[in-house]
C-alpha positions as CSV (number, residue, x, y, z in Angstrom):
1,M,28.4,44.0,-58.8
2,L,28.5,44.6,-55.0
3,N,27.9,48.0,-53.6
4,A,27.8,49.2,-50.0
5,H,25.9,52.2,-48.8
6,L,25.3,53.8,-45.4
7,R,21.6,54.8,-45.2
8,L,20.6,57.6,-42.9
9,Y,16.9,58.3,-42.3
10,F,15.8,61.4,-40.3
11,R,12.2,61.9,-39.3
12,N,11.0,65.3,-38.2
13,T,8.2,66.2,-35.9
14,E,5.7,66.4,-38.8
15,G,6.5,62.8,-39.9
16,D,8.5,63.7,-43.0
17,V,11.5,61.5,-43.6
18,K,14.7,62.8,-45.0
19,K,17.0,60.2,-46.5
20,E,20.7,60.4,-47.0
21,T,23.0,57.9,-48.6
22,I,26.8,57.6,-48.1
23,D,28.8,55.3,-50.2
24,I,31.2,52.9,-48.5
25,Q,34.3,52.2,-50.4
26,L,35.2,48.5,-50.6
27,V,38.8,47.3,-51.0
28,P,40.4,43.9,-51.1
29,C,40.9,42.4,-47.7
30,T,44.4,42.4,-46.2
31,L,46.0,40.4,-43.4
32,D,46.9,43.6,-41.5
33,R,43.2,44.4,-41.0
34,Y,42.6,41.0,-39.2
35,T,45.9,41.0,-37.4
36,Q,44.9,44.3,-35.6
37,I,41.7,42.7,-34.5
38,F,42.9,39.3,-33.3
39,A,46.3,40.4,-31.9
40,E,44.5,41.9,-28.9
41,Y,43.4,38.4,-27.9
42,Q,46.7,36.6,-28.7
43,I,45.3,34.8,-31.8
44,N,47.4,34.2,-34.8
45,F,45.2,34.7,-37.9
46,T,47.7,34.2,-40.6
47,Q,47.1,30.6,-41.3
48,Q,43.4,31.0,-41.4
49,F,43.6,34.0,-43.7
50,Q,45.6,32.0,-46.2
51,Q,43.5,28.9,-46.0
52,L,40.2,30.8,-46.7
53,H,41.8,33.0,-49.4
54,L,40.4,36.1,-47.8
55,S,42.5,38.3,-50.1
56,D,39.8,37.6,-52.8
57,F,37.1,39.1,-50.5
58,L,36.1,42.8,-50.2
59,C,36.3,44.7,-47.0
60,P,35.3,48.3,-46.1
61,S,38.2,50.7,-46.3
62,I,40.1,51.4,-43.2
63,N,39.0,54.2,-40.9
64,T,35.4,54.1,-42.3
65,N,32.8,55.3,-39.8
66,I,29.8,53.1,-39.9
67,L,26.6,54.0,-38.0
68,I,23.8,51.6,-37.3
69,G,20.9,52.0,-34.9
70,G,17.2,52.8,-34.5
71,T,14.2,51.5,-36.4
72,Y,12.2,52.7,-39.3
73,S,9.8,54.5,-36.8
74,S,12.6,56.2,-34.9
75,N,13.6,59.8,-35.3
76,Q,16.9,58.5,-36.8
77,F,17.3,55.2,-38.5
78,D,20.8,54.2,-39.6
79,F,21.7,50.9,-41.4
80,I,24.1,49.5,-44.0
81,E,22.8,48.3,-47.3
82,L,24.6,45.8,-49.5
83,S,23.2,45.8,-53.0
84,I,24.0,43.3,-55.8
85,T,23.3,44.6,-59.3
86,Q,24.2,43.6,-62.8
87,C,27.9,43.8,-63.4
88,Q,29.3,47.0,-64.9
89,N,32.9,47.9,-65.7
90,S,33.8,50.8,-63.5
91,S,37.1,52.4,-62.7
92,Q,35.6,54.5,-59.9
93,N,35.7,51.7,-57.4
94,L,38.9,51.0,-55.6
95,W,38.7,47.3,-56.3
96,N,38.3,47.9,-60.1
97,P,35.5,45.4,-61.0
98,I,35.8,43.7,-64.4
99,C,32.7,42.0,-65.7
100,D,32.8,38.4,-66.7
101,D,30.6,36.5,-69.1
102,P,26.9,36.8,-68.2
103,I,25.5,34.0,-66.1
104,D,22.0,32.8,-66.7
105,T,21.7,30.7,-63.5
106,S,21.6,31.5,-59.8
107,F,24.7,32.3,-57.8
108,K,25.8,32.4,-54.2
109,V,27.2,35.2,-52.0
110,R,29.0,34.5,-48.8
111,L,29.6,37.0,-46.0
112,Y,32.5,36.6,-43.5
113,T,32.1,38.6,-40.3
114,V,34.3,38.9,-37.3
115,N,31.8,37.8,-34.6
116,Q,32.1,37.6,-30.9
117,N,31.6,34.6,-28.6
118,I,30.5,36.1,-25.3
119,N,30.5,34.5,-21.9
120,P,30.2,37.1,-19.2
121,Y,30.9,34.6,-16.3
122,K,34.4,33.9,-17.4
123,P,37.4,35.8,-16.1
124,K,38.5,39.2,-17.5
125,D,40.8,37.8,-20.2
126,S,38.5,35.2,-21.7
127,Y,34.9,36.5,-21.5
128,I,35.2,37.7,-25.1
129,Q,36.5,35.4,-27.8
130,P,36.5,36.7,-31.4
131,F,36.2,34.3,-34.3
132,L,35.6,34.5,-38.1
133,D,31.9,33.6,-38.7
134,D,31.2,32.0,-42.1
135,S,27.6,31.1,-41.4
136,L,26.0,33.8,-43.6
137,S,25.5,32.8,-47.2
138,F,22.7,33.7,-49.7
139,T,21.6,32.2,-53.0
140,F,20.2,34.6,-55.7
141,N,18.2,34.2,-58.8
142,L,18.7,36.5,-61.8
143,N,14.9,36.9,-62.3
144,S,14.0,38.1,-58.8
145,T,15.2,40.4,-56.0
146,K,15.9,39.0,-52.5
147,F,15.6,41.2,-49.5
148,A,17.3,40.2,-46.2
149,N,17.5,41.9,-42.8
150,I,20.6,40.9,-40.8
151,Y,20.6,42.0,-37.2
152,F,23.4,42.8,-34.8
153,T,22.9,42.6,-31.1
154,K,24.7,45.2,-28.9
155,Y,26.4,44.1,-25.8
156,E,27.6,46.6,-23.2
157,F,29.9,45.6,-20.4
158,Q,30.7,47.6,-17.3
159,N,33.7,46.0,-15.6
160,D,34.5,47.2,-12.1
161,E,38.2,46.5,-11.6
162,S,38.4,47.5,-8.0
163,L,38.5,45.3,-4.9
164,L,37.8,48.1,-2.5
165,P,34.4,49.7,-1.9
166,I,35.3,52.4,-4.5
167,S,34.5,51.9,-8.2
168,M,36.8,51.7,-11.1
169,I,34.5,51.2,-14.1
170,E,35.7,50.0,-17.5
171,E,33.1,50.1,-20.3
172,R,33.3,48.0,-23.4
173,T,30.8,47.6,-26.3
174,F,30.5,44.6,-28.7
175,F,28.2,43.8,-31.6
176,V,27.3,40.2,-32.2
177,L,25.7,38.8,-35.3
178,D,23.1,36.1,-34.8
179,S,22.8,34.0,-38.0
180,S,19.6,32.5,-36.7
181,D,17.9,35.9,-36.6
182,I,17.6,36.8,-40.3
183,Q,14.5,37.9,-42.1
184,Q,14.4,37.1,-45.9
185,E,11.9,38.0,-48.6
186,I,11.9,37.4,-52.4
187,T,10.1,39.8,-54.8
188,E,10.1,40.6,-58.5
189,I,13.2,42.2,-59.7
190,E,13.4,45.8,-58.6
191,E,15.6,48.6,-59.7
192,N,17.9,46.2,-61.5
193,S,18.9,44.8,-58.0
194,L,19.3,41.1,-57.6
195,A,19.7,41.4,-53.8
196,K,19.5,43.9,-51.0
197,L,21.0,43.0,-47.7
198,Q,20.4,45.4,-44.8
199,L,22.7,45.2,-41.8
200,R,20.6,46.6,-38.8
201,K,20.9,46.8,-35.1
202,K,18.3,45.2,-32.9
203,P,16.1,47.7,-31.0
204,F,17.2,46.3,-27.6
205,K,20.6,45.8,-26.1
206,T,22.1,43.5,-23.4
207,K,24.0,45.1,-20.5
208,F,26.3,43.3,-18.1
209,L,27.8,44.6,-14.9
210,R,30.9,42.6,-14.0
211,Q,32.7,43.2,-10.8
212,Y,35.0,41.5,-8.4
213,Q,33.6,40.6,-5.0
214,K,34.4,43.7,-2.9
215,L,36.4,43.4,0.3
216,D,33.5,44.6,2.4
217,E,31.1,42.1,0.7
218,L,33.6,39.3,1.3
219,L,33.8,40.2,5.0
220,S,30.1,40.5,5.2
221,N,29.6,37.1,3.5
222,I,32.2,35.5,5.8
223,G,30.5,37.1,8.8
224,G,27.1,35.8,7.6
225,I,28.5,32.3,7.1
226,L,30.2,32.5,10.5
227,Q,26.9,33.7,12.0
228,I,25.0,30.8,10.4
229,V,27.6,28.3,11.5
230,T,27.7,29.9,15.0
231,F,23.9,29.7,15.1
232,F,23.8,26.0,14.3
233,I,26.7,25.2,16.6
234,G,25.1,27.1,19.4
235,L,21.8,25.3,18.7
236,L,23.6,22.0,18.8
237,V,25.5,22.9,22.0
238,T,22.2,24.1,23.6
239,I,20.5,20.8,22.7
240,Y,23.5,18.8,24.0
241,N,23.6,20.8,27.3
242,R,19.8,20.2,27.7
243,V,20.2,16.5,27.1
244,K,23.2,16.2,29.4
245,Y,21.3,18.1,32.1
246,M,18.3,15.8,31.8
247,V,20.5,12.7,31.9
248,E,22.4,13.9,35.0
249,L,19.2,14.9,36.7
250,S,17.6,11.6,35.9
251,N,20.6,9.7,37.3
252,R,20.5,11.8,40.5
253,I,16.8,11.3,41.0
254,Y,16.1,7.8,39.8
255,D,17.8,4.4,39.8
256,F,17.5,2.4,36.6
257,S,16.9,-1.3,36.4
258,I,18.5,-2.7,33.3
259,D,20.3,-5.7,34.7
260,D,19.4,-6.5,38.4
261,S,20.9,-10.0,38.4
262,Y,23.7,-8.8,40.8
263,Q,21.2,-7.3,43.2
264,K,19.3,-10.6,43.2
265,N,22.5,-12.5,43.9
266,I,23.3,-10.2,46.9
267,Y,19.7,-10.7,48.2
268,S,19.8,-14.5,47.8
269,E,23.3,-14.8,49.5
270,N,22.1,-12.7,52.5
271,L,18.9,-14.7,52.7
272,Q,20.9,-18.0,52.6
273,I,23.2,-16.7,55.3
274,L,20.3,-15.7,57.5
275,A,18.5,-19.0,57.0
276,E,21.7,-21.0,57.9
277,Q,22.2,-18.8,61.0
278,Q,18.7,-19.4,62.2
279,K,19.1,-23.1,61.7
280,N,22.4,-23.1,63.7
281,E,20.6,-21.2,66.5
282,R,17.9,-23.8,66.7
283,V,20.5,-26.6,66.8
284,G,22.5,-24.8,69.5
285,L,19.3,-24.2,71.5
286,D,18.4,-27.9,71.4
287,S,21.9,-28.8,72.4
288,K,21.8,-26.4,75.3
289,I,18.5,-27.8,76.5
290,Q,19.8,-31.4,76.3
291,T,23.0,-30.3,78.1
292,S,21.0,-28.7,80.9
293,N,18.9,-31.9,81.3
294,Q,22.0,-34.0,81.5
295,R,23.5,-31.7,84.1
296,I,20.5,-32.1,86.4
297,M,20.5,-35.9,86.0
298,T,24.2,-36.5,86.3
299,E,26.3,-36.3,89.5
300,N,28.9,-33.8,90.4
301,D,31.7,-35.9,89.1
302,Q,30.4,-35.6,85.5
303,C,30.4,-31.8,85.6
304,D,34.0,-31.7,84.3
305,N,33.1,-33.7,81.3
306,C,30.2,-31.4,80.6
307,I,32.4,-28.4,80.8
308,E,35.0,-30.0,78.5
309,S,32.3,-30.9,75.9
310,F,30.9,-27.4,76.1
311,R,34.4,-26.0,75.5
312,E,34.8,-28.3,72.5
313,E,31.5,-27.1,71.2
314,Q,32.6,-23.5,71.6
315,K,35.8,-24.3,69.7
316,N,33.8,-25.8,66.8
317,F,31.4,-22.9,66.9
318,Q,34.4,-20.5,66.7
319,K,35.7,-22.4,63.6
320,D,32.3,-22.1,61.9
321,S,31.6,-18.5,63.1
322,L,29.9,-16.3,60.6
323,A,32.3,-13.4,61.2
324,I,35.3,-15.6,60.4
325,R,33.6,-17.2,57.4
326,L,32.7,-13.8,55.9
327,S,36.1,-12.2,56.9
328,F,34.5,-9.3,58.7
329,T,35.2,-8.3,62.3
330,T,32.1,-6.2,62.9
331,G,28.6,-5.8,61.5
332,L,29.5,-2.2,60.4
333,D,32.2,-3.5,58.1
334,Y,29.9,-6.0,56.5
335,F,27.2,-3.3,56.2
336,S,29.4,-0.8,54.5
337,N,30.9,-3.4,52.2
338,Q,27.5,-4.6,51.0
339,L,26.4,-1.0,50.4
340,Q,29.5,-0.3,48.4
341,K,28.8,-3.3,46.3
342,M,25.3,-2.2,45.7
343,F,26.5,1.3,44.6
344,E,29.1,-0.3,42.3
345,K,26.5,-2.3,40.4
346,K,23.9,0.5,40.3
347,K,25.7,2.3,37.5
348,P,24.0,5.4,36.1
349,I,23.1,5.7,32.4
350,P,25.7,7.9,30.7
351,L,25.0,10.2,27.9
352,D,26.0,8.6,24.6
353,L,25.4,9.0,20.9
354,Q,22.3,6.8,20.9
355,I,20.5,8.9,23.6
356,F,21.5,12.1,21.9
357,L,20.4,11.1,18.4
358,N,17.2,9.7,19.8
359,Y,16.5,13.1,21.4
360,I,17.3,15.3,18.3
361,T,15.3,12.9,16.0
362,C,12.2,13.1,18.2
363,N,12.4,9.4,19.3
364,L,12.8,8.1,15.7
365,L,16.3,6.5,16.1
366,F,17.3,3.8,18.7
367,K,13.8,3.9,20.3
368,D,13.9,0.2,21.0
369,V,17.2,0.3,23.0
370,P,16.5,-0.4,26.7
371,K,18.6,2.4,28.1
372,V,17.0,4.9,25.7
373,K,13.5,3.7,26.7
374,L,14.4,4.1,30.4
375,M,15.8,7.6,29.8
376,N,12.7,8.7,27.9
377,K,10.5,7.4,30.7
378,A,12.6,9.4,33.2
379,Y,12.2,12.5,30.9
380,E,8.5,12.1,31.0
381,Q,8.4,11.8,34.8
382,I,10.6,14.8,35.3
383,I,8.6,17.0,33.0
384,S,5.3,15.8,34.6
385,Q,6.7,16.4,38.1
386,S,8.0,19.9,37.2
387,D,4.7,21.0,35.8
388,I,3.1,23.9,37.7
389,Y,-0.1,22.0,38.2
390,T,1.6,19.1,39.7
391,I,3.6,21.3,42.0
392,L,0.5,23.1,43.3
393,S,-1.3,19.8,43.7
394,R,1.6,18.5,45.8
395,L,1.6,21.6,48.0
396,N,-2.2,21.2,48.6
397,E,-1.6,17.6,49.5
398,I,1.0,18.7,52.0
399,D,-1.4,21.1,53.6
400,K,-4.0,18.4,53.8
401,L,-1.5,16.0,55.4
402,K,-0.7,18.6,58.0
403,E,-4.3,18.9,58.9
404,V,-4.6,15.1,59.2
405,L,-1.5,14.5,61.3
406,L,-1.7,17.6,63.5
407,T,-4.4,18.8,65.8
408,P,-5.7,22.4,65.4
409,K,-3.5,23.6,68.3
410,Q,-0.4,21.8,66.9
411,L,-1.1,23.2,63.5
412,V,-1.1,26.7,65.0
413,M,2.2,26.1,66.7
414,F,3.6,24.5,63.5
415,N,2.7,27.6,61.5
416,F,4.3,29.8,64.2
417,T,7.7,28.1,63.9
418,P,10.4,30.5,62.8
419,K,12.0,30.5,59.4
420,K,15.2,28.6,58.7
421,L,18.0,30.6,60.1
422,I,21.1,31.3,57.9
423,T,24.2,32.1,59.8
424,L,27.9,32.4,59.1
425,E,28.6,29.2,61.0
426,D,28.9,26.0,59.1
427,E,26.0,23.6,59.3
428,D,26.1,20.0,60.3
429,L,26.9,17.4,57.7
430,K,23.7,16.2,56.1
431,I,23.8,12.6,55.0
432,D,21.7,11.4,52.1
433,R,21.9,8.8,49.3
434,N,23.3,11.2,46.7
435,M,26.0,12.3,49.1
436,V,27.0,8.6,49.8
437,E,27.0,7.7,46.1
438,S,29.1,10.7,45.2
439,Q,31.6,9.8,47.9
440,H,31.7,6.3,46.6
441,K,32.4,7.4,43.0
442,T,35.4,9.6,43.9
443,S,38.5,8.1,45.5
444,K,38.9,11.2,47.7
445,D,36.4,13.0,49.9
446,K,34.9,16.1,48.5
447,Q,36.6,19.1,49.9
448,V,33.5,21.0,51.1
449,E,31.9,18.0,52.8
450,F,35.2,17.0,54.4
451,L,35.7,20.5,55.8
452,I,32.2,20.5,57.3
453,Y,32.9,17.1,58.8
454,A,36.2,18.2,60.3
455,K,34.7,21.3,61.8
456,M,31.8,19.4,63.2
457,M,34.2,16.9,64.9
458,M,36.3,19.8,66.3
459,K,33.1,21.4,67.6
460,M,32.1,18.2,69.4
461,K,35.6,17.9,70.9
462,R,35.4,21.4,72.3
463,Q,32.0,20.7,73.8
464,N,33.4,17.6,75.4
465,K,36.2,19.5,77.0
466,K,33.8,21.8,78.7
467,E,32.1,19.0,80.6
468,K,32.9,18.6,84.3
469,N,33.6,14.9,84.6
470,T,36.4,14.7,82.2
471,G,37.9,11.7,83.9
472,Q,34.9,9.5,83.3
473,I,33.9,10.8,79.9
474,R,37.3,11.2,78.2
475,P,38.2,7.5,77.9
476,H,34.8,6.8,76.3
477,K,34.8,9.8,74.0
478,R,38.4,9.7,72.9
479,A,37.7,7.0,70.3
480,S,35.0,9.0,68.6
481,F,37.5,11.8,67.9
482,I,40.1,9.6,66.4
483,P,40.7,10.8,62.8
484,Q,38.9,8.6,60.3
485,P,37.8,8.9,56.7
486,L,34.6,10.6,56.0
487,N,33.2,7.4,54.4
488,N,33.6,5.4,57.6
489,Y,31.8,8.1,59.6
490,V,28.9,8.2,57.0
491,Y,28.4,4.4,57.0
492,Q,28.6,4.4,60.8
493,Q,25.8,7.0,61.1
494,I,23.6,5.1,58.6
495,Y,24.2,1.8,60.4
496,S,23.4,3.2,63.8
497,A,20.3,5.0,62.4
498,Y,19.0,1.8,60.9
499,D,19.7,-0.1,64.1
500,E,17.8,2.4,66.2
501,I,14.8,2.4,63.8
502,F,14.8,-1.4,63.7
503,K,14.9,-1.7,67.5
504,N,12.1,0.9,67.9
505,K,10.0,-0.7,65.1
506,H,7.3,-1.8,67.6
507,Q,7.1,1.5,69.5
508,Q,6.2,3.5,66.3
509,E,5.1,0.6,64.3
510,T,3.5,2.3,61.3
511,L,6.2,5.0,60.6
512,N,9.3,2.8,61.3
513,T,7.9,-0.2,59.5
514,Q,7.2,2.0,56.4
515,L,10.7,3.4,56.6
516,I,12.2,0.0,56.7
517,S,10.0,-1.1,53.8
518,M,11.0,1.8,51.7
519,L,14.7,1.1,52.2
520,G,14.0,-2.3,50.7
521,P,14.4,-6.0,51.6
522,E,18.0,-6.0,50.5
523,M,19.0,-3.4,53.1
524,E,17.0,-5.3,55.8
525,L,18.8,-8.5,55.1
526,I,22.2,-6.8,55.1
527,Y,21.4,-5.2,58.4
528,K,20.3,-8.5,60.0
529,V,23.4,-10.3,58.8
530,G,25.5,-7.5,60.2
531,K,23.8,-7.8,63.6
532,I,24.5,-11.5,63.6
533,I,28.1,-10.8,63.0
534,D,28.1,-8.3,65.9
535,Q,26.6,-11.0,68.2
536,N,29.2,-13.5,67.2
537,V,32.3,-11.3,67.2
538,R,33.3,-12.4,70.8
539,P,32.1,-15.9,71.3
540,I,35.2,-16.9,73.2
541,T,34.7,-14.1,75.7
542,R,31.1,-15.1,76.4
543,S,31.9,-18.8,76.6
544,H,34.7,-18.0,79.0
545,K,32.3,-16.1,81.3
546,K,29.9,-19.0,81.2
547,L,32.6,-21.5,82.0
548,I,33.9,-19.4,84.9
549,S,30.4,-19.0,86.3
550,S,29.8,-22.8,86.0
551,D,33.2,-23.5,87.7
552,N,32.4,-21.1,90.5
553,Q,29.0,-22.6,90.9
554,Q,30.4,-26.2,91.2
555,K,33.1,-25.1,93.5
556,G,30.6,-23.4,95.7
557,L,28.5,-26.5,95.9
558,I,31.5,-28.6,96.8
559,I,32.6,-26.2,99.5
560,E,29.0,-26.1,100.9
561,E,28.9,-29.9,101.0
562,D,32.2,-30.2,102.8
563,N,31.1,-27.6,105.4
564,H,27.9,-29.6,105.9
565,K,29.9,-32.8,106.5
566,E,32.1,-31.1,109.0
567,E,29.1,-29.8,110.9
568,C,27.6,-33.3,111.1
569,N,30.9,-34.8,112.4
570,D,31.0,-32.2,115.1
């Protein structure tokens, strides 16, 4: 016979234990009892109730208060005891037990409990799932008593239902039976009991705090994520700007030699033109010497034939003139055209993905690419030249150079020179290589440089008007003030400066020679070919003057001879 009791143990301060026992009435299980439990979770228990024949099982009566908690050493220890004894007919129990024939063998008792499947990380409606647990079953022997402790674990949930910073706490408590945590013991039969099953609560509990992510936390997390993203984007932009700055600075300071085949072609073409011209000059000189000898040996009647042959030679020379062959009217045009071709082929190294990835990976990627190797070499030179030690060393070298080039008196006057004066007036246009290259890259003149150029030309024109001899100067100066593009003016200044340095190469041999050498052999050949074009731009005019001079000379000789004959006749 199955009996259920609620055991209450009270321990006073002296250690004495007061025991109380409250009987729990057992009644046949009904469907309504389970429907009330599972209806909250939208579970239909009818089919399962009928399949398991739960109406044959006993349940505590409805509205029975059951207390479990504490341990045997606690001040209050509450637990449920299920005892199985020999069958006795009794009308006091609500389920009216009727004894059957005695059984001499063992028997089995099965307990069905409504257990909970808990997953606190699921949403509100599904973190608790009840189910009927049939895992508890015990086998008994009629000659012994079995003791078993079945433990329930208490789970407390605090659910914060608010999305705002304020709290709306909902508390719920569940007891979960763990079939793996059962302690069993078998002893000799005691107090006519075949089994004693104690349902106890574990001394510890599990507590969960479940809440939605608050609005302020969400904004804080979003702000943190944005801050992290902003940090990495800012870091990437900073690195990109640094690499871009280094690439632009390297292109402005250095020229890179990746494929110099075009430069070699220009050099070889100019060298060939210069060699052919020198050969033609030697041939022309030999022909002139031969012609002069023939003029001395021939008589006056052959002079006309010499003049005609000389004219024919000039016509052939005009056909083969270097200016006509190269399609340039002046040496300045050829000079500017060749410089523009040089600037076109000297393309800077642009910033691309290979250079950027090589920089951020510390020279691990694309390190064997030629343009990457050149750019890394430029980085190293810029860093070494911008070092404070290098700068101070260069300043000391400048001081030493002043002491070498200047006498002590000149050094005193050099140190006494005034500082650079900054005025509101526009300065003169300063021509350098970067300025010429930037003008060549853009189709239009830069606005600032063009304004300086225009104001400079107007200033020169005003100064010209103030001169006294305007009649003699104006025809010569008027051409210099004709509006022309800034590029033409720049190339004209470079060409004239190179021409002056080349002409005065022997006066200041060391300095001018070094300047010409630093400008390179390509520039020297371009200049020499341009000067040859300037010398041959008016061959007809020069030939015409020579012919006129020769005719006048012959006419003068004839007139003088006739006069001499007349004097003799007289």
